[in-house]
Backbone as JSON, one array per atom type, in Angstrom:
{
  "sequence": "XXXXXXXXXXXXXXXXXXXXXXXXXXXXXXXXXXXXXXXXXXXXXXXXXXXXXXXXXXXXXXXXXXXXXXXXXXXXXXXXXXXXXXXXXXXXXXXXXXXXXXXXXXXXXXXXXXXXXXXXXXXXXXXXXXXXXXXXXXXXXXXXXXXXXXXXXXXXXXXXXXXX",
  "N": [[-14.59, -15.27, 23.98], [-14.33, -12.03, 22.67], [-14.13, -11.12, 19.19], [-11.22, -9.69, 17.64], [-11.36, -8.04, 15.44], [-13.71, -6.38, 13.23], [-16.5, -7.65, 11.27], [-15.91, -6.9, 8.72], [-14.15, -7.96, 6.88], [-15.27, -10.38, 6.05], [-17.59, -9.43, 4.91], [-16.8, -7.99, 2.75], [-17.06, -7.37, -0.66], [-16.05, -8.45, -3.94], [-14.52, -6.2, -6.35], [-16.39, -4.57, -9.01], [-15.26, -4.58, -11.66], [-12.79, -6.09, -11.89], [-13.2, -8.25, -10.24], [-11.8, -8.63, -7.81], [-10.72, -8.92, -4.5], [-8.71, -7.45, -3.19], [-8.42, -5.13, -4.7], [-10.93, -4.08, -4.26], [-10.8, -3.56, -1.49], [-8.79, -1.63, -1.57], [-10.09, 0.41, -2.97], [-12.0, 1.05, -1.06], [-10.31, 2.15, 0.85], [-9.37, 4.42, -0.43], [-11.65, 5.89, -0.58], [-13.57, 8.77, 0.31], [-15.75, 10.24, 2.69], [-17.81, 8.33, 2.29], [-18.24, 8.17, -0.43], [-18.31, 6.07, -2.66], [-18.59, 5.56, -5.42], [-17.18, 7.64, -6.59], [-14.61, 7.06, -5.65], [-14.22, 4.57, -6.9], [-14.23, 5.41, -9.57], [-11.9, 6.97, -9.63], [-9.89, 5.02, -9.1], [-10.29, 3.15, -11.2], [-9.95, 4.83, -13.44], [-7.26, 5.44, -13.05], [-6.17, 2.87, -13.43], [-6.84, 2.52, -16.12], [-5.25, 4.53, -17.28], [-2.73, 3.51, -16.65], [-2.81, 1.13, -18.1], [-2.95, 2.14, -20.73], [-0.43, 3.36, -20.86], [1.23, 1.13, -20.53], [0.58, -0.26, -22.87], [1.55, 1.48, -24.8], [4.36, 1.86, -24.18], [5.4, -0.74, -23.66], [7.19, -2.11, -21.65], [9.78, -4.45, -20.75], [10.31, -5.37, -18.19], [8.08, -4.94, -16.62], [4.68, -6.03, -15.78], [2.04, -7.06, -18.11], [-0.62, -6.22, -17.86], [-2.82, -3.83, -16.21], [-3.87, -4.59, -13.72], [-2.14, -6.6, -12.89], [0.17, -5.08, -12.7], [-0.59, -3.43, -10.6], [-0.7, -5.32, -8.51], [2.01, -6.03, -8.44], [3.11, -3.58, -7.7], [2.03, -3.3, -5.11], [3.31, -5.45, -3.92], [5.96, -4.57, -4.03], [5.88, -2.4, -2.3], [5.01, -3.41, 0.1], [5.79, -3.86, 3.5], [7.96, -5.9, 5.59], [8.83, -5.79, 8.17], [8.47, -3.62, 11.04], [9.19, -0.79, 13.16], [8.49, -0.55, 16.59], [7.74, 1.43, 19.4], [8.98, 0.77, 22.58], [8.79, 0.78, 26.05], [11.23, 0.27, 28.38], [12.45, -0.13, 31.5], [12.54, 2.69, 32.05], [13.57, 3.74, 29.73], [13.02, 4.42, 26.28], [12.78, 2.25, 23.59], [13.29, 1.57, 20.15], [11.87, -1.02, 18.79], [12.31, -3.59, 16.51], [9.77, -5.36, 14.78], [8.08, -8.22, 13.45], [5.62, -8.2, 10.84], [2.14, -8.98, 10.52], [0.04, -10.28, 7.84], [-2.26, -8.7, 7.46], [-1.71, -6.23, 8.74], [0.55, -5.46, 7.26], [-0.59, -5.13, 4.73], [-2.37, -3.0, 5.24], [-0.58, -0.94, 5.89], [0.77, -0.76, 3.46], [-1.29, 0.15, 1.7], [-1.84, 2.59, 3.0], [0.59, 4.02, 2.76], [0.84, 4.31, -0.04], [-1.47, 5.8, -0.63], [-1.03, 8.09, 0.94], [1.25, 9.12, -0.35], [0.14, 9.75, -2.81], [-1.77, 11.69, -2.07], [-0.18, 13.69, -1.01], [1.1, 14.96, -3.14], [0.27, 17.69, -5.1], [-1.95, 19.48, -7.39], [-2.53, 18.0, -9.69], [-4.94, 15.79, -11.25], [-6.38, 13.25, -9.11], [-6.51, 10.61, -10.05], [-4.53, 10.57, -12.0], [-2.23, 11.07, -10.45], [-2.32, 8.8, -8.83], [-2.0, 6.76, -10.73], [0.58, 7.34, -11.6], [2.07, 6.95, -9.22], [1.58, 4.21, -8.66], [2.69, 3.05, -10.95], [5.36, 3.85, -10.67], [5.92, 2.56, -8.24], [5.73, -0.11, -9.01], [7.98, -0.28, -10.55], [9.83, -0.07, -8.58], [10.4, 2.36, -7.5], [9.58, 5.72, -6.35], [7.58, 7.48, -3.82], [6.24, 5.87, -1.9], [7.66, 3.45, -1.95], [10.1, 4.39, -1.07], [9.41, 5.09, 1.55], [8.95, 2.54, 2.59], [11.54, 1.46, 2.37], [12.91, 3.14, 4.14], [11.66, 2.41, 6.54], [12.44, -0.26, 6.75], [15.18, 0.15, 6.93], [15.37, 1.52, 9.38], [14.49, -0.52, 11.09], [16.5, -2.37, 10.71], [18.68, -0.95, 11.71], [18.03, -0.88, 14.37], [18.11, -3.49, 15.27], [19.47, -4.57, 17.37], [17.91, -4.27, 19.56], [15.99, -6.17, 19.34], [15.51, -8.25, 21.06], [13.77, -7.29, 22.93], [11.27, -7.62, 21.96], [8.58, -9.04, 22.94]],
  "CA": [[-13.74, -14.1, 23.84], [-14.76, -11.28, 21.49], [-13.2, -11.04, 18.07], [-10.42, -8.48, 17.65], [-11.72, -7.22, 14.29], [-15.11, -6.43, 12.82], [-16.8, -8.62, 10.23], [-15.77, -6.23, 7.43], [-13.41, -8.83, 5.97], [-16.19, -11.37, 5.48], [-18.63, -8.72, 4.17], [-16.2, -7.33, 1.59], [-17.39, -7.97, -1.95], [-15.06, -8.12, -4.97], [-14.87, -5.01, -7.13], [-17.19, -4.96, -10.17], [-14.55, -4.74, -12.92], [-11.76, -7.13, -11.88], [-13.6, -9.32, -9.3], [-10.65, -8.8, -6.94], [-10.98, -8.4, -3.16], [-7.68, -6.48, -2.81], [-8.79, -3.88, -5.38], [-12.11, -3.59, -3.55], [-10.31, -3.0, -0.23], [-8.05, -0.41, -1.92], [-11.11, 1.41, -3.3], [-12.57, 1.49, 0.22], [-9.33, 3.0, 1.54], [-9.31, 5.69, -1.18], [-12.95, 6.55, -0.45], [-13.81, 9.87, 1.24], [-17.14, 10.57, 3.01], [-18.75, 7.33, 1.79], [-18.48, 8.34, -1.87], [-17.66, 4.91, -3.25], [-18.59, 5.68, -6.87], [-16.07, 8.54, -6.91], [-13.37, 6.32, -5.41], [-14.09, 3.59, -7.98], [-13.87, 6.13, -10.8], [-10.49, 7.35, -9.5], [-9.05, 3.83, -9.22], [-10.41, 2.59, -12.55], [-9.28, 5.77, -14.36], [-5.82, 5.24, -12.88], [-5.85, 1.6, -14.08], [-6.91, 2.76, -17.57], [-4.05, 5.29, -17.65], [-1.61, 2.58, -16.56], [-2.93, 0.21, -19.25], [-2.54, 2.9, -21.93], [1.02, 3.55, -20.81], [1.83, -0.18, -20.77], [0.39, -0.6, -24.28], [2.44, 2.35, -25.59], [5.78, 1.68, -23.92], [5.72, -2.16, -23.66], [8.43, -2.42, -20.94], [10.0, -5.88, -20.56], [10.39, -5.73, -16.76], [6.78, -4.77, -15.96], [3.6, -6.89, -16.28], [1.33, -6.6, -19.32], [-1.93, -5.62, -17.57], [-2.83, -2.86, -15.11], [-4.14, -5.27, -12.45], [-0.88, -7.27, -12.52], [1.08, -4.02, -12.26], [-1.08, -3.03, -9.27], [-0.25, -6.34, -7.56], [3.47, -5.91, -8.33], [3.35, -2.36, -6.92], [1.74, -3.62, -3.71], [4.37, -6.35, -3.47], [7.18, -3.77, -3.85], [5.71, -1.45, -1.2], [4.65, -4.14, 1.33], [6.9, -4.05, 4.44], [7.96, -7.17, 6.33], [9.06, -5.45, 9.57], [8.32, -2.22, 11.42], [9.7, -0.53, 14.51], [7.5, -0.11, 17.57], [8.35, 1.98, 20.59], [8.74, -0.04, 23.78], [9.4, 1.38, 27.23], [11.85, -0.73, 29.24], [13.31, 0.44, 32.54], [12.69, 4.14, 31.97], [14.09, 4.15, 28.42], [12.22, 4.0, 25.14], [13.55, 1.59, 22.54], [12.62, 1.28, 18.89], [12.03, -2.47, 18.68], [11.8, -4.13, 15.23], [8.81, -6.47, 14.94], [7.51, -8.79, 12.23], [4.25, -7.78, 10.57], [1.24, -9.97, 9.94], [-0.38, -9.9, 6.49], [-3.27, -7.66, 7.53], [-1.02, -4.97, 9.06], [1.41, -5.13, 6.12], [-1.45, -4.61, 3.66], [-2.9, -1.68, 5.59], [0.53, 0.01, 5.75], [1.01, -0.6, 2.02], [-2.32, 1.05, 1.19], [-1.69, 3.91, 3.62], [1.76, 4.71, 2.19], [0.54, 4.68, -1.42], [-2.48, 6.87, -0.61], [-0.36, 9.3, 1.45], [2.12, 9.64, -1.41], [-0.75, 10.33, -3.83], [-2.43, 12.88, -1.55], [0.82, 14.74, -0.75], [1.37, 15.68, -4.38], [-0.9, 18.52, -5.44], [-1.95, 20.15, -8.68], [-2.97, 17.15, -10.79], [-6.07, 14.94, -10.83], [-5.99, 12.15, -8.23], [-6.31, 9.4, -10.85], [-3.21, 10.71, -12.65], [-1.21, 10.9, -9.4], [-2.36, 7.4, -8.41], [-1.42, 5.97, -11.81], [2.03, 7.58, -11.57], [2.63, 6.32, -8.02], [1.54, 2.75, -8.83], [3.66, 2.71, -12.0], [6.69, 3.99, -10.06], [6.08, 1.51, -7.23], [5.97, -1.37, -9.7], [9.38, -0.23, -10.99], [10.69, -0.03, -7.39], [10.72, 3.77, -7.24], [8.43, 6.44, -5.81], [7.57, 7.85, -2.39], [5.8, 4.74, -1.07], [8.78, 2.5, -1.86], [11.09, 5.05, -0.22], [8.93, 4.94, 2.92], [9.21, 1.15, 2.97], [12.99, 1.29, 2.55], [13.27, 3.83, 5.38], [11.17, 1.59, 7.64], [13.34, -1.43, 6.85], [16.49, 0.65, 7.38], [15.25, 1.77, 10.83], [14.4, -1.81, 11.76], [17.84, -2.97, 10.64], [19.56, -0.2, 12.61], [17.64, -1.15, 15.77], [17.91, -4.93, 15.51], [20.09, -4.91, 18.65], [16.85, -4.25, 20.57], [14.98, -7.16, 18.95], [15.2, -9.15, 22.19], [12.69, -6.69, 23.72], [9.99, -7.95, 21.32], [7.97, -10.22, 23.55]],
  "C": [[-14.14, -13.34, 22.58], [-13.66, -11.23, 20.42], [-12.46, -9.71, 18.09], [-10.85, -7.51, 16.55], [-13.21, -7.32, 14.01], [-15.28, -7.45, 11.7], [-16.6, -8.04, 8.84], [-15.06, -7.12, 6.41], [-14.35, -9.83, 5.29], [-17.3, -10.7, 4.65], [-18.11, -8.07, 2.9], [-16.52, -8.08, 0.31], [-16.33, -7.59, -2.97], [-15.5, -6.9, -5.78], [-15.56, -5.45, -8.43], [-16.38, -5.26, -11.44], [-13.61, -5.94, -12.92], [-12.11, -8.33, -10.99], [-12.46, -9.66, -8.34], [-10.95, -8.16, -5.58], [-9.97, -7.32, -2.76], [-7.98, -5.12, -3.45], [-9.99, -3.25, -4.67], [-11.71, -2.93, -2.23], [-9.58, -1.67, -0.49], [-9.02, 0.73, -2.25], [-11.73, 1.95, -2.01], [-11.61, 2.39, 0.98], [-9.18, 4.36, 0.87], [-10.54, 6.55, -0.87], [-12.96, 7.63, 0.64], [-15.31, 10.01, 1.46], [-18.17, 9.6, 2.43], [-19.04, 7.42, 0.31], [-17.73, 7.25, -2.64], [-17.57, 5.02, -4.77], [-17.44, 6.57, -7.33], [-14.74, 7.82, -6.74], [-13.15, 5.27, -6.49], [-13.65, 4.25, -9.27], [-12.4, 6.5, -10.78], [-9.59, 6.14, -9.75], [-9.1, 3.27, -10.64], [-9.8, 3.51, -13.6], [-7.77, 5.61, -14.28], [-5.38, 3.95, -13.57], [-5.88, 1.75, -15.6], [-5.68, 3.52, -18.05], [-2.82, 4.38, -17.64], [-1.63, 1.63, -17.76], [-2.52, 0.89, -20.54], [-1.04, 3.05, -22.0], [1.76, 2.23, -21.08], [1.72, -0.58, -22.24], [1.32, 0.21, -25.17], [3.9, 1.95, -25.45], [6.24, 0.23, -24.04], [7.05, -2.47, -22.96], [8.55, -3.92, -20.65], [9.89, -6.27, -19.08], [9.04, -5.67, -16.06], [5.73, -5.71, -16.55], [2.86, -6.25, -17.44], [0.0, -5.92, -19.02], [-1.85, -4.72, -16.33], [-3.04, -3.55, -13.77], [-2.89, -6.01, -11.96], [0.15, -6.25, -12.04], [0.7, -3.53, -10.87], [-0.58, -4.02, -8.22], [1.26, -6.29, -7.36], [3.84, -4.67, -7.51], [3.12, -2.61, -5.44], [2.84, -4.5, -3.12], [5.66, -5.57, -3.19], [7.09, -2.82, -2.66], [5.51, -2.17, 0.13], [5.86, -4.34, 2.23], [6.83, -5.42, 5.1], [8.19, -6.93, 7.82], [8.73, -3.97, 9.79], [8.93, -2.03, 12.8], [8.55, -0.02, 15.37], [8.25, 0.38, 18.79], [7.97, 1.13, 21.79], [9.49, 0.59, 24.95], [9.91, 0.27, 28.15], [12.76, -0.02, 30.22], [13.55, 1.93, 32.41], [13.23, 4.64, 30.65], [13.16, 3.64, 27.34], [13.13, 3.42, 24.08], [12.68, 1.41, 21.3], [12.88, -0.19, 18.58], [11.48, -2.93, 17.33], [10.91, -5.33, 15.47], [8.31, -6.92, 13.58], [6.06, -8.32, 12.08], [3.41, -8.95, 10.09], [0.71, -9.43, 8.61], [-1.35, -8.72, 6.5], [-2.63, -6.28, 7.79], [-0.15, -4.52, 7.89], [0.58, -4.54, 4.98], [-1.97, -3.22, 3.98], [-1.8, -0.61, 5.5], [0.82, 0.29, 4.28], [0.0, 0.38, 1.43], [-2.12, 2.46, 1.71], [-0.54, 4.68, 2.98], [1.5, 5.14, 0.75], [-0.43, 5.86, -1.44], [-1.89, 8.17, -0.08], [0.5, 9.93, 0.38], [1.29, 10.32, -2.49], [-1.34, 11.65, -3.33], [-1.46, 14.01, -1.24], [1.05, 15.61, -1.98], [0.12, 16.45, -4.78], [-0.81, 19.0, -6.88], [-2.39, 19.32, -9.86], [-4.17, 16.35, -10.32], [-5.57, 13.72, -10.04], [-5.71, 10.89, -9.03], [-4.94, 9.41, -11.52], [-2.09, 10.49, -11.64], [-1.15, 9.45, -8.95], [-1.71, 6.51, -9.46], [0.11, 6.1, -11.8], [2.68, 6.86, -10.39], [2.65, 4.79, -8.15], [2.56, 2.29, -9.87], [5.08, 2.77, -11.43], [6.94, 2.89, -9.04], [6.36, 0.16, -7.87], [7.41, -1.44, -10.22], [10.35, -0.22, -9.81], [11.15, 1.37, -7.06], [9.52, 4.41, -6.55], [8.5, 6.63, -4.31], [7.2, 6.69, -1.49], [6.91, 3.72, -0.89], [9.88, 3.08, -0.98], [10.7, 4.93, 1.24], [9.2, 3.53, 3.43], [10.7, 0.93, 3.24], [13.46, 1.96, 3.83], [12.84, 3.02, 6.6], [12.08, 0.38, 7.84], [14.72, -1.02, 7.35], [16.47, 0.91, 8.89], [15.2, 0.47, 11.61], [15.76, -2.49, 11.79], [18.79, -2.27, 11.61], [19.27, -0.51, 14.07], [17.49, -2.63, 16.08], [18.6, -5.4, 16.79], [19.05, -4.96, 19.78], [15.75, -5.28, 20.29], [14.6, -8.07, 20.11], [14.13, -8.58, 23.11], [11.31, -7.01, 23.14], [9.42, -9.21, 21.94], [6.47, -10.14, 23.52]]
}
Protein backbone atom coordinates (compact mmCIF):
# COMPACT_ATOMS: atom_id res chain seq x y z
CA UNK A 1 0.00 0.00 0.00
CA UNK A 2 1.48 3.39 -0.93
CA UNK A 3 2.42 5.83 1.77
CA UNK A 4 -0.04 8.66 2.42
CA UNK A 5 2.69 11.32 2.68
CA UNK A 6 5.89 12.12 0.82
CA UNK A 7 9.33 11.51 2.28
CA UNK A 8 9.70 15.21 3.16
CA UNK A 9 9.58 14.43 6.88
CA UNK A 10 12.60 12.13 6.69
CA UNK A 11 14.50 14.50 4.37
CA UNK A 12 13.97 17.57 6.57
CA UNK A 13 17.24 18.82 8.03
CA UNK A 14 17.46 20.88 11.24
CA UNK A 15 17.86 24.63 10.83
CA UNK A 16 21.45 25.94 10.91
CA UNK A 17 21.18 28.20 13.98
CA UNK A 18 19.13 26.25 16.53
CA UNK A 19 19.43 22.68 15.14
CA UNK A 20 15.65 22.33 15.53
CA UNK A 21 13.42 20.44 13.09
CA UNK A 22 10.27 22.43 14.02
CA UNK A 23 12.01 25.75 13.26
CA UNK A 24 13.21 24.27 9.96
CA UNK A 25 9.65 23.22 9.05
CA UNK A 26 8.38 26.69 10.02
CA UNK A 27 11.00 28.33 7.77
CA UNK A 28 9.84 26.10 4.92
CA UNK A 29 6.23 27.20 5.52
CA UNK A 30 7.21 30.89 5.52
CA UNK A 31 9.19 30.45 2.29
CA UNK A 32 7.87 31.97 -0.97
CA UNK A 33 9.02 30.87 -4.46
CA UNK A 34 11.82 28.66 -3.11
CA UNK A 35 13.65 31.60 -1.53
CA UNK A 36 14.83 29.81 1.59
CA UNK A 37 17.58 32.29 2.50
CA UNK A 38 15.00 35.09 2.62
CA UNK A 39 12.67 33.00 4.78
CA UNK A 40 15.53 32.14 7.15
CA UNK A 41 16.47 35.81 7.42
CA UNK A 42 12.86 36.72 8.28
CA UNK A 43 12.56 34.04 10.97
CA UNK A 44 15.98 34.66 12.52
CA UNK A 45 15.44 38.46 12.50
CA UNK A 46 12.12 37.87 14.27
CA UNK A 47 13.87 35.65 16.85
CA UNK A 48 16.52 38.34 17.38
CA UNK A 49 13.81 40.97 17.93
CA UNK A 50 12.06 38.67 20.40
CA UNK A 51 15.34 38.04 22.25
CA UNK A 52 16.03 41.79 22.48
CA UNK A 53 12.54 42.38 23.85
CA UNK A 54 12.92 39.54 26.38
CA UNK A 55 16.29 40.92 27.53
CA UNK A 56 14.83 44.42 27.98
CA UNK A 57 11.51 43.60 29.63
CA UNK A 58 12.41 40.37 31.52
CA UNK A 59 8.79 39.15 31.98
CA UNK A 60 8.32 36.47 34.67
CA UNK A 61 5.62 34.52 32.82
CA UNK A 62 7.50 34.12 29.52
CA UNK A 63 10.58 31.98 28.77
CA UNK A 64 14.08 33.48 28.74
CA UNK A 65 15.10 32.63 25.16
CA UNK A 66 13.49 33.26 21.77
CA UNK A 67 13.41 29.57 20.80
CA UNK A 68 11.60 28.65 24.04
CA UNK A 69 9.15 31.49 23.43
CA UNK A 70 8.58 30.15 19.90
CA UNK A 71 7.78 26.71 21.32
CA UNK A 72 5.43 28.22 23.92
CA UNK A 73 3.69 30.23 21.18
CA UNK A 74 3.19 27.08 19.10
CA UNK A 75 1.83 25.29 22.16
CA UNK A 76 -0.67 28.11 22.80
CA UNK A 77 -1.87 28.17 19.18
CA UNK A 78 -1.96 24.38 18.60
CA UNK A 79 -5.59 23.13 18.36
CA UNK A 80 -6.72 19.77 19.73
CA UNK A 81 -10.02 19.52 17.79
CA UNK A 82 -11.49 20.90 14.59
CA UNK A 83 -14.89 20.77 12.93
CA UNK A 84 -15.32 18.93 9.64
CA UNK A 85 -18.39 19.06 7.46
CA UNK A 86 -20.14 15.71 7.10
CA UNK A 87 -23.17 15.01 4.93
CA UNK A 88 -25.66 12.66 6.60
CA UNK A 89 -29.11 12.01 5.17
CA UNK A 90 -29.28 15.17 3.06
CA UNK A 91 -28.09 17.47 5.86
CA UNK A 92 -24.61 18.85 6.47
CA UNK A 93 -23.32 18.66 10.03
CA UNK A 94 -20.26 20.30 11.53
CA UNK A 95 -18.70 17.31 13.28
CA UNK A 96 -15.93 17.90 15.86
CA UNK A 97 -12.94 15.61 15.33
CA UNK A 98 -9.67 15.03 17.17
CA UNK A 99 -6.51 16.14 15.38
CA UNK A 100 -3.33 14.16 14.94
CA UNK A 101 0.01 15.85 15.67
CA UNK A 102 0.87 16.48 12.02
CA UNK A 103 -2.46 18.20 11.23
CA UNK A 104 -2.34 20.23 14.46
CA UNK A 105 1.16 21.47 13.63
CA UNK A 106 0.23 22.44 10.08
CA UNK A 107 -2.83 24.36 11.32
CA UNK A 108 -0.68 26.09 13.94
CA UNK A 109 1.85 27.22 11.32
CA UNK A 110 -0.90 28.25 8.90
CA UNK A 111 -2.74 30.38 11.47
CA UNK A 112 0.42 32.17 12.62
CA UNK A 113 1.54 32.87 9.04
CA UNK A 114 -1.95 34.06 8.01
CA UNK A 115 -2.05 36.44 10.97
CA UNK A 116 1.38 37.80 10.01
CA UNK A 117 0.50 38.21 6.32
CA UNK A 118 -2.87 39.88 7.01
CA UNK A 119 -1.25 42.81 8.79
CA UNK A 120 0.32 45.23 6.34
CA UNK A 121 2.69 48.17 6.51
CA UNK A 122 5.56 46.76 8.59
CA UNK A 123 8.44 44.41 7.77
CA UNK A 124 7.49 40.72 7.95
CA UNK A 125 10.10 39.95 10.61
CA UNK A 126 8.62 42.62 12.89
CA UNK A 127 5.07 41.33 12.36
CA UNK A 128 6.21 37.75 12.98
CA UNK A 129 8.03 38.72 16.17
CA UNK A 130 4.94 40.55 17.43
CA UNK A 131 2.60 37.64 16.61
CA UNK A 132 4.86 35.04 18.25
CA UNK A 133 5.30 37.23 21.34
CA UNK A 134 1.53 37.75 21.59
CA UNK A 135 0.86 34.04 21.03
CA UNK A 136 3.26 33.12 23.83
CA UNK A 137 1.27 35.43 26.12
CA UNK A 138 -2.00 33.81 24.96
CA UNK A 139 -3.13 36.76 22.85
CA UNK A 140 -3.06 37.63 19.15
CA UNK A 141 -4.95 36.65 16.01
CA UNK A 142 -3.66 33.06 15.82
CA UNK A 143 -4.75 32.31 19.40
CA UNK A 144 -8.14 33.87 18.66
CA UNK A 145 -8.51 31.57 15.64
CA UNK A 146 -7.74 28.57 17.85
CA UNK A 147 -10.28 29.67 20.46
CA UNK A 148 -12.93 30.14 17.76
CA UNK A 149 -12.22 26.65 16.40
CA UNK A 150 -12.51 25.13 19.86
CA UNK A 151 -15.70 27.10 20.51
CA UNK A 152 -17.26 25.80 17.26
CA UNK A 153 -16.26 22.23 18.15
CA UNK A 154 -17.77 22.63 21.61
CA UNK A 155 -21.00 24.06 20.19
CA UNK A 156 -21.33 21.13 17.77
CA UNK A 157 -20.36 18.31 20.13
CA UNK A 158 -23.94 16.97 19.86
CA UNK A 159 -22.95 15.77 16.37
CA UNK A 160 -19.79 13.99 17.59
CA UNK A 161 -21.45 10.61 17.08
CA UNK A 162 -21.23 11.21 13.30
CA UNK A 163 -17.41 11.03 13.49
CA UNK A 164 -16.73 7.54 12.22
